[in-house]
C-alpha positions, 0 to 999 in steps of 0.5 A, a space after each residue: 499500499 505504502 509505495 516501492 515498487 508495488 501496485 496500489 491495489 484496484 479497491 484501495 484506488 476505487 476508496 481514494 477516488 470516492 473519498 473526502 481526505 480525511 477520510 483517506 487519512 482515516 484509512 492510513 493511520 489505522 494501516 498504520 496501526 496494523 503494520 506497526 504491531 508487525 512491521 517486518 511481517 508487512 515488509 516481507 508480506 509485500 506491504 510497505 518497504 522494508 526501509 519503512 519497515 525498520 522507521 515504523 520500528 522506532 515510532 512511539 506507538 500513538 494517533 499524534 505521532 502517527 497522524 502526521 505521517 499519515 495525513 501525508 502519504 494519504 496525499 502523496 496517494 491521493 495525488 497519485 490516484 487522481 491523477 492518473 499517475 502510477 506506483 509512487 514511488 520510495 522517494 516520493 512516497 519520502 519526497 510528501 512526508 518533507 512537512 511531517 517532521 515529528 515523523 522524519 525525524 524519527 525515520 531518518 534517525 532523530 527522535 521524537 520530541 513528543 511535547 511536538 508531536 503531542 502539540 500537532 493538531 489531531 481528531 479526538 480518538 472517539 470522535 476516530 474511532 466514529 469516522 472509522 465507522 462511517 468510512 465503513 458504513 459506506 464502503 457497503 453503502 449504509 449511508 443512514 447509518 454513516 450519517 447518524 455515526 457523524 453526526 455523534 462525532 461532530 458533537 464530540 468536537 471542539 466548536 470551530 475546531 479543525 476536527 469540527 471543520 473536517 466531519 461538517 464536511 463528510 456529513 454534508 458531502 454522505 447528506 448530499 447523497 441522501 439527497 438531504 438537501 436541507 441539511 446538507 446545506 447548512 453544514 457546507 456554510 458551516 464549513 465554509 464558515 470554517 474553512 476560512 480559518 483552517 483550510 487555504 483557500 485553495 484547499 480542493 475541500 472549499 471546491 467540493 463544498 461548494 460544489 456542493 451548495 451549487 448542487 442543493 441550489 440545482 435541487 431547489 431548482 434555482 438555476 442562477 443560484 446553480 450557475 454561480 455557486 458552481 461555476 465558483 467551485 470550478 474558479 478554485 478547483 482550477 487551482 486546487 486540483 492542478 494535480 489531479 485532473 481527475 478530479 477537474 474532470 468530474 466537476 467540467 462535466 458536471 456542470 455540462 450537465 447541468 447545461 445539457 439539463 437546461 438544453 444550454 448547449 454551447 456551453 455544455 459541450 466545451 466543458 465536456 469536450 475538455 474533461 474528455 481532453 483531462 482524461 485521456 490525457 491521464 489516462 492515455 487513449 485506451 482505458 475503460 475510464 475514458 471509454 466511459 466518457 464516450 458512453 456518456 456523450 453519446 447519451 447526451 447526443 442520443 438524449 439531443 436526437 443527435 443519432 450520428 454524433 451518439 453511434 460516432 461516441 458509442 462505436 469510439 467506447 466499443 472500440 476501446 473496449 473490445 480490445 480489454 473485455 471478453 466477449 461475454 462481458 456485461 459492461 460490454 452488452 451493457 454498451 452493444 445495447 446503447 448501439 443498439 439503441 442508437 441504431 433504433 432513433 435511425 430506425 434502422 431495426 434488421 442491424 438493432 434487433 440482432 445486437 439488443 439478443 446479444 446484449 440481453 442473451 448475456 446480461 441473462 446469463 452474466 449479470 443482475 436482473 435487475 441488469 436486465 431492464 435498461 435492454 430489455 426496454 431497448 428491446 420493446 422499444 423495437 418491437 412495438 417500431 415493427 409491429 411486433 405488439 404483442 411482442 413488445 407486451 409480454 416484455 414489457 410485463 417483464 420489464 415492470 416484473 424486474 422494476 418491482 424487484 429492484 
């Protein structure tokens, strides 16, 4: 997990992509606590470099001593994952820890100043435990329980301290996922007030908080306010995510979708294009995430009834997926269903039928039943368009049953 010539595990990458910095710090801290119990065993298993194992042996087993190291390592991991960069080298890791003096002095052979370590701002242990539990809940997609744990953590935090700032950010993000916009708005505003004291003006948490407020305004149909907040978030993100192009791409694409929903296509298209360029540069031309962006563009153009453009983007996505996936991969089958839908929009029914049937066959065999809803809806459209109403009715009834089971 911690560098050298080892790959960052895919599962960890996915968690990092969908977590705040505070959450990643807690994950790294938990890993360090495990590693410090038996550093040699961790090094032997290839989980940490031997040099780091030696440094861990000298560290006090306290949160105050470990947290600066965990924070610096978390920032390094976030930078590596979100920039699409390669596996961090030990030099990358050592450089990232330059500010963690309470760890570095010990790692390089000096003594740890316990007074200095104790003075380092840290989240109280009882709050840390609640944050850890909330992270586990989020992994299980139990966001309601995560919210309750974070509320409890917030009640235990010192008033207006950095811990309060971090918990508020996590809580508001969770409430946005739960569509609790009023609660999220209140916590985001309180976070931004505290952020003036504890964070730099171009911190990515501030960008994401304005982004969250824009989502609230959009949900309230206050599009003018949402537009201003999205733009403010993006202006901060341009600085905050200079080394995290994938995160910036996500913000650009969300603003593009906002304009798309208002049919402001001239505003949306340049943002879509820039988001794509950032992803392609970070990930390479033949990456599944790039393929998925082509899928999103295909869906955008299909909704506009720009079928030629939709077909082009769908083909580009399929070209990548044919190289990277097995022929019976469910993701490929879903992509083929989209192509069939585009053909139906162009009234090219003979092209659409074998493709949608193949997609359904694969998804019946390889995926969960709810994955069949989308291709079956497309198949029902095809049957209706070609005068086979009775067959279409049977397929529609099947869709209704599957939808009821979700």
